[in-house]
C-alpha positions in Angstrom: 32.5 18.5 -32.0 32.0 22.1 -33.1 31.2 23.0 -36.7 31.6 26.6 -37.9 29.9 28.4 -40.8 30.0 31.9 -42.3 28.2 33.7 -45.1 29.5 36.3 -47.5 27.8 38.9 -49.6 29.2 40.5 -52.7 27.6 43.6 -54.3 28.2 46.4 -56.8 27.5 50.1 -56.4 28.2 53.2 -58.6 30.1 56.2 -57.5 29.5 58.6 -60.4 30.9 56.9 -63.5 32.9 54.6 -61.2 31.5 51.0 -60.6 32.7 49.6 -57.3 32.6 45.9 -56.3 32.4 45.1 -52.6 32.4 41.9 -50.5 31.4 41.6 -46.8 31.4 38.6 -44.5 28.8 37.7 -41.9 29.6 36.8 -38.4 30.7 33.2 -37.8 28.3 30.7 -36.3 29.5 27.8 -34.2 27.2 24.7 -33.8 27.9 21.9 -31.3 27.2 18.5 -32.7 25.9 16.2 -30.0 26.0 12.4 -30.3 24.8 9.5 -28.2 26.9 6.4 -28.8 25.8 3.5 -26.6 28.1 0.5 -26.5 27.4 -2.8 -24.7 29.0 -6.1 -23.8 27.3 -9.2 -22.4 29.4 -11.8 -20.5 28.7 -15.0 -18.6 30.5 -16.6 -15.6 31.2 -19.7 -17.8 31.5 -20.8 -21.4 30.0 -24.2 -20.7 27.0 -25.4 -18.7 25.1 -28.4 -17.4 21.4 -28.6 -16.7 20.4 -26.8 -13.5 23.6 -24.8 -13.3 23.4 -21.2 -12.0 24.9 -18.7 -14.4 25.9 -15.1 -13.6 25.5 -12.6 -16.4 27.0 -9.1 -16.7 25.8 -6.4 -19.0 28.3 -3.5 -19.3 26.9 -0.3 -20.8 28.8 2.9 -21.6 27.9 6.1 -23.5 30.8 6.9 -25.7 29.1 10.0 -27.1 29.3 13.6 -25.9 25.6 13.9 -24.9 23.5 12.2 -22.3 21.4 9.2 -23.3 17.9 9.3 -21.9 15.5 6.4 -21.3 18.1 3.8 -22.1 16.5 0.4 -22.9 18.3 -3.0 -22.9 16.5 -6.0 -24.2 18.1 -9.3 -23.3 17.1 -12.9 -24.2 16.9 -15.7 -21.7 16.1 -19.0 -23.3 15.8 -22.3 -21.3 16.6 -20.4 -18.1 14.8 -18.8 -15.3 15.8 -15.5 -13.6 16.7 -16.0 -9.9 14.6 -13.6 -7.9 16.7 -11.0 -6.0 19.8 -11.6 -8.1 19.5 -8.4 -10.1 21.8 -5.5 -9.2 23.6 -2.6 -10.9 26.6 -0.4 -10.3 27.8 2.9 -11.9 31.6 3.3 -12.0 31.1 7.1 -11.5 28.7 8.7 -9.0 25.2 8.8 -10.6 21.7 9.4 -9.4 20.2 7.5 -12.2 18.1 4.4 -11.5 18.0 1.1 -13.2 14.9 -1.1 -13.3 14.1 -4.6 -14.5 11.0 -6.1 -16.0 10.4 -9.4 -17.8 8.1 -11.1 -20.3 8.3 -14.7 -21.5 11.9 -15.3 -22.6 13.0 -11.7 -22.4 14.4 -9.3 -19.8 14.0 -5.5 -20.1 16.4 -3.2 -18.3 15.8 0.6 -18.2 18.4 3.2 -17.2 17.0 6.7 -16.7 20.1 8.5 -17.9 23.6 7.6 -19.0 25.9 10.6 -19.2 28.9 10.8 -21.6 31.5 8.3 -20.8 29.5 6.9 -17.9 29.6 3.2 -17.3 26.8 1.0 -15.9 27.3 -2.6 -14.9 24.1 -4.8 -14.6 24.4 -8.2 -13.0 21.8 -11.0 -12.7 21.7 -14.7 -12.2 19.7 -17.4 -14.0 19.3 -21.1 -13.4 19.4 -23.5 -16.4 16.3 -25.6 -17.1 16.4 -29.4 -16.6 17.4 -29.8 -20.3 17.4 -33.4 -21.6 18.7 -32.7 -25.1 22.5 -32.8 -24.7 23.0 -31.3 -28.1 21.2 -28.1 -27.1 23.4 -24.9 -26.7 22.2 -21.6 -25.4 22.5 -18.6 -27.7 21.3 -15.1 -26.8 21.5 -11.6 -28.3 20.8 -8.4 -26.5 20.3 -4.9 -27.9 20.4 -1.4 -26.5 18.5 1.8 -27.5 17.7 5.2 -26.1 15.5 8.1 -26.8 18.2 9.5 -29.1 19.4 6.2 -30.6 17.7 3.3 -32.5 18.2 -0.3 -31.2 21.8 -1.6 -31.7 22.8 -5.2 -31.1 25.2 -6.1 -28.3 27.5 -9.0 -28.8 26.0 -12.4 -29.3 26.7 -14.8 -26.4 26.8 -18.6 -26.8 27.0 -21.1 -24.0 27.9 -24.7 -24.9 26.4 -27.6 -23.1 29.3 -29.8 -22.0 29.4 -32.4 -19.3 30.1 -36.0 -18.5 27.3 -38.1 -17.0 28.4 -41.6 -16.0 25.8 -44.1 -14.9 26.6 -47.4 -13.2 24.4 -50.5 -12.9 25.3 -53.7 -11.0 23.9 -57.1 -11.7 24.2 -60.6 -10.3 22.2 -63.8 -10.1 19.4 -64.0 -7.5 20.9 -67.0 -5.7 24.0 -69.2 -5.6 25.6 -72.0 -3.6 28.7 -71.9 -1.4 31.9 -72.5 -3.3 30.2 -72.1 -6.6 31.5 -69.5 -9.1 29.6 -66.3 -9.1 29.9 -63.3 -11.4 29.2 -59.7 -10.7 28.5 -57.4 -13.7 29.1 -53.7 -13.6 27.8 -51.7 -16.6 29.1 -48.1 -17.0 27.9 -45.7 -19.6 28.6 -42.0 -20.2 25.3 -40.3 -21.2 26.9 -36.9 -21.4 28.6 -35.1 -24.3 32.1 -34.8 -22.8 34.7 -37.5 -21.9 35.0 -38.5 -18.3 38.5 -39.0 -17.0 40.3 -40.6 -14.1 37.4 -42.9 -13.2 37.8 -44.8 -9.9 35.4 -47.6 -9.3 34.9 -48.9 -5.7 32.9 -52.1 -5.4 31.9 -53.4 -2.0 31.8 -57.2 -2.4 30.6 -59.6 0.4 33.3 -60.2 3.0 32.8 -63.9 2.4 33.7 -63.4 -1.3 36.9 -64.9 -2.6 38.2 -63.5 -5.9 39.0 -66.0 -8.6 42.7 -66.8 -9.0 42.4 -67.2 -12.8 43.8 -64.5 -15.2 40.3 -63.6 -16.2 39.1 -62.9 -12.6 38.3 -59.4 -13.6 37.6 -58.3 -17.2 36.8 -55.0 -18.8 34.9 -55.4 -22.1 36.1 -59.1 -22.2 39.8 -58.0 -21.8 41.7 -59.3 -18.7 42.4 -56.6 -16.1 45.7 -56.8 -14.3 45.8 -53.5 -12.3 43.4 -53.4 -9.4 43.3 -53.7 -5.6 41.2 -56.1 -3.6 41.1 -56.3 0.2 40.3 -59.9 1.2 39.3 -58.9 4.7 36.9 -56.1 3.8 35.8 -57.3 0.3 36.7 -53.9 -1.1 37.6 -53.9 -4.8 39.0 -50.8 -6.5 39.4 -50.4 -10.3 40.7 -47.6 -12.4 39.7 -46.5 -16.0 41.5 -43.7 -17.8 38.6 -42.4 -19.9 35.0 -43.0 -20.9 34.0 -41.1 -24.0 30.3 -39.9 -24.7 27.9 -42.8 -25.3 30.6 -45.4 -24.6 29.5 -48.4 -22.6 31.9 -50.5 -20.5 31.2 -53.9 -18.9 33.2 -55.1 -16.0 32.9 -58.8 -14.9 34.2 -59.9 -11.5 34.5 -63.6 -10.9 34.8 -65.5 -7.6 33.1 -67.6 -5.0 31.1 -67.2 -1.7 33.2 -69.4 0.5 31.4 -69.3 3.9 
């Protein structure tokens, strides 16, 4: 942007008995207004995460001003995560001789760009691995900011990753001993310790090949309700059951009744 200014001088002088008023203008002066306008966006490869996941982050920086930004600094937060060594890289969309460096301290990353020319775009990429988080209610929030020699720190968009996963555990129980042709029960306990529903659950239970499934209506029950849809191979002892959904913290108990016949 160019701003222009000009001065003027008015004065009076006498010519005999005649008073004369005069006005003159100075030369015009043009002044270029230079501006650095750093804009940034932080994105992640996913909106959701599980403990020990690897997340890829991108920081996209551009100078929307008309003057070069020097000594550009980006401070980025990295909570409950660890930077993967060797994952840091950068790319300029236009040819640039500028260099980008990375340093870190505690839960923060510091990126430095030597120079970002007007309308130049720099893309910074790195990867981090999520900690072995045990609190399923914990989400990851981070805020980055960008500054330069010519501009005070300015926040980049806030990024939030939500912890969302299903974690189904299965435990099988039975009596320690029994007798031939005496009823025996196998108990399968399933629980979803995650914070998202688990769908299309298929349960495969390898029973003894000498096991005979009970012929009664309650041969297989789920939470004390008779189960009618299942497959059981008498030759191999392979039992397959299907459950539509297990919601977070839901516990399901499956009881299989039968006998060891030989």
